[in-house]
C-alpha positions in Angstrom: 0.0 0.1 0.0 1.4 3.4 -0.7 2.2 5.8 2.0 -0.5 8.4 0.9 -3.3 5.7 1.0 -2.1 4.5 4.3 -1.8 8.0 5.8 -5.4 8.7 4.8 -6.6 5.4 6.4 -4.5 6.2 9.6 -6.1 9.6 9.9 -9.6 8.3 8.9 -9.6 11.0 6.2 -11.2 10.5 2.8 -9.6 11.4 -0.5 -12.3 14.2 -0.9 -11.5 15.7 2.4 -7.7 15.7 1.5 -8.6 17.3 -1.9 -10.6 20.0 -0.2 -7.8 20.7 2.3 -5.3 21.3 -0.6 -7.8 22.9 -3.0 -8.2 20.3 -5.6 -11.0 18.0 -6.9 -11.5 14.6 -5.5 -11.0 12.8 -8.9 -7.6 14.5 -9.2 -6.3 13.6 -5.8 -7.4 10.0 -6.2 -4.8 9.6 -8.9 -2.2 10.6 -6.4 -3.7 8.2 -3.8 -3.5 5.4 -6.2 0.1 6.3 -7.1 -0.7 6.7 -10.9 1.0 10.2 -10.8 3.6 12.0 -8.6 2.7 15.5 -7.2 4.6 18.7 -8.1 6.9 20.0 -5.4 4.4 22.5 -4.2 1.6 20.0 -4.1 3.6 17.4 -2.3 4.4 20.0 0.2 0.6 21.0 0.5 -0.5 17.3 0.9 2.1 16.6 3.5 1.1 19.8 5.5 -2.6 18.9 5.2 -1.8 15.5 6.6 0.5 17.0 9.3 3.4 14.8 8.0 7.0 15.1 7.1 7.4 15.1 3.2 10.1 12.4 3.3 8.0 10.1 5.4 4.8 10.6 3.4 6.4 10.1 -0.1 8.1 6.9 1.1 11.7 7.9 0.7 13.6 7.0 4.0 16.3 9.4 5.2 17.8 10.8 8.3 16.0 13.8 9.5 17.8 17.0 10.1 18.6 17.5 13.9 18.2 21.3 13.4 14.6 21.1 12.0 13.5 17.4 12.2 12.4 17.5 8.8 13.3 16.5 5.3 12.8 18.0 1.8 12.5 16.5 -1.6 15.6 16.6 -3.8 15.2 16.5 -7.5 17.7 15.1 -10.0 19.3 17.2 -12.7 20.5 16.6 -16.3 22.8 18.8 -18.4 21.2 20.4 -21.5 23.1 20.8 -24.7 23.0 24.6 -24.3 25.0 24.4 -21.2 22.0 25.1 -19.0 21.6 23.1 -15.9 18.1 21.5 -16.2 16.1 19.1 -14.1 12.8 17.2 -14.4 10.9 18.4 -11.4 8.0 15.9 -11.7 9.3 13.4 -9.0 12.0 13.5 -6.3 15.0 11.2 -6.4 15.4 11.3 -2.6 14.7 13.2 0.5 17.5 14.8 2.5 17.5 16.6 5.9 16.5 20.3 5.5 19.3 22.7 6.2 18.2 25.4 8.8 17.4 28.2 6.2 15.1 25.9 4.2 11.3 26.8 5.2 7.9 25.6 4.2 7.8 24.1 0.7 11.6 24.1 0.3 13.3 21.5 -1.8 16.7 20.6 -3.2 18.1 20.2 -6.8 21.2 18.2 -7.8 23.4 20.4 -10.0 24.6 18.9 -13.3 27.1 20.4 -15.6 29.7 23.3 -15.1 27.8 26.2 -16.4 27.7 27.9 -12.8 31.4 27.0 -12.1 33.2 28.2 -9.8 30.0 28.9 -7.5 28.6 25.4 -8.3 29.9 22.2 -9.8 28.3 18.8 -10.8 26.8 16.8 -8.0 26.5 19.9 -5.6 22.9 20.1 -4.1 21.3 23.5 -3.8 18.4 24.1 -1.6 15.7 26.5 -2.5 13.0 28.1 -0.4 9.9 29.9 -1.8 8.9 33.3 -0.7 12.4 34.8 -0.3 13.1 38.3 -1.9 15.4 38.1 -4.8 18.5 40.5 -5.3 20.8 40.6 -8.4 23.5 38.0 -7.9 21.5 35.5 -6.0 21.5 31.9 -7.1 18.0 30.9 -8.0 16.2 27.7 -9.1 13.8 28.6 -12.0 11.0 26.2 -13.0 9.7 26.8 -16.3 7.6 25.2 -19.1 9.3 24.3 -22.5 7.6 24.5 -25.8 6.9 20.8 -25.6 5.1 21.4 -22.3 7.7 19.7 -20.1 8.5 21.3 -16.7 12.2 21.9 -16.2 14.4 23.7 -13.8 17.7 25.6 -14.2 20.0 26.9 -11.5 21.4 30.2 -12.5 22.2 33.6 -11.1 19.3 36.2 -10.8 19.7 39.5 -12.8 16.2 40.8 -13.1 12.5 40.2 -13.4 9.9 42.3 -15.3 6.3 41.9 -16.5 7.6 40.4 -19.8 10.9 38.5 -18.9 13.2 37.0 -16.4 16.9 37.7 -17.0 19.5 35.1 -15.7 23.1 34.7 -16.0 25.4 31.7 -16.3 29.1 32.1 -15.2 31.1 29.6 -17.1 31.1 30.8 -20.6 29.4 33.9 -19.3 26.1 34.7 -20.9 22.7 36.1 -20.2 19.6 33.9 -20.5 16.2 35.3 -20.9 13.0 33.5 -20.3 9.5 34.8 -21.2 7.6 35.6 -17.9 4.6 33.7 -19.4 6.8 30.3 -19.3 8.2 30.8 -15.9 6.3 28.9 -13.2 8.4 29.9 -10.3 11.6 31.5 -9.1 13.1 30.4 -5.8 16.1 31.7 -4.1 18.9 29.2 -3.1 19.3 29.5 0.7 21.8 26.7 1.2 24.4 24.7 -0.8 25.9 21.4 -0.1 29.2 21.1 -2.1 30.0 17.6 -3.3 
């Protein structure tokens, strides 16, 4: 039995009650309960919060919890893109790791691939992002965006500026500016901790 189904049973909560708590329709939440699809980072956090559970425990990936916070956060895998942009499929976590102290709420980690952000980051470093932090030029950020094919990807870059039309980022190794249309950007979260490999 998957952990979400078990957690609902333990709490004597129906899928409909959970759906209501996270602002979804019952039919949609039942697909997660049956394990047919994986929730996004944000939804995984909302479901765990609604069930008053640690995300790592709920989504069935064992890990040691952080002594500082006693909680874990999902960590997503990365793949290097041909353009030298570090991208990651953010549909399902690879593992859960202890949350570094600055990571709050629906925080998460991303494993870096490629050397486009060297010397600040290198392959296999893990960056931890926390939603809701103010952004300043020069901050490292994890940007989730939709591609023309409809995939949700993430890149780890240095933040430059944000306007109504576009998000401007910078990569360090082979220095260049990267511009994404604001309409394609799903979220921009500031990196608040880094574990160097």
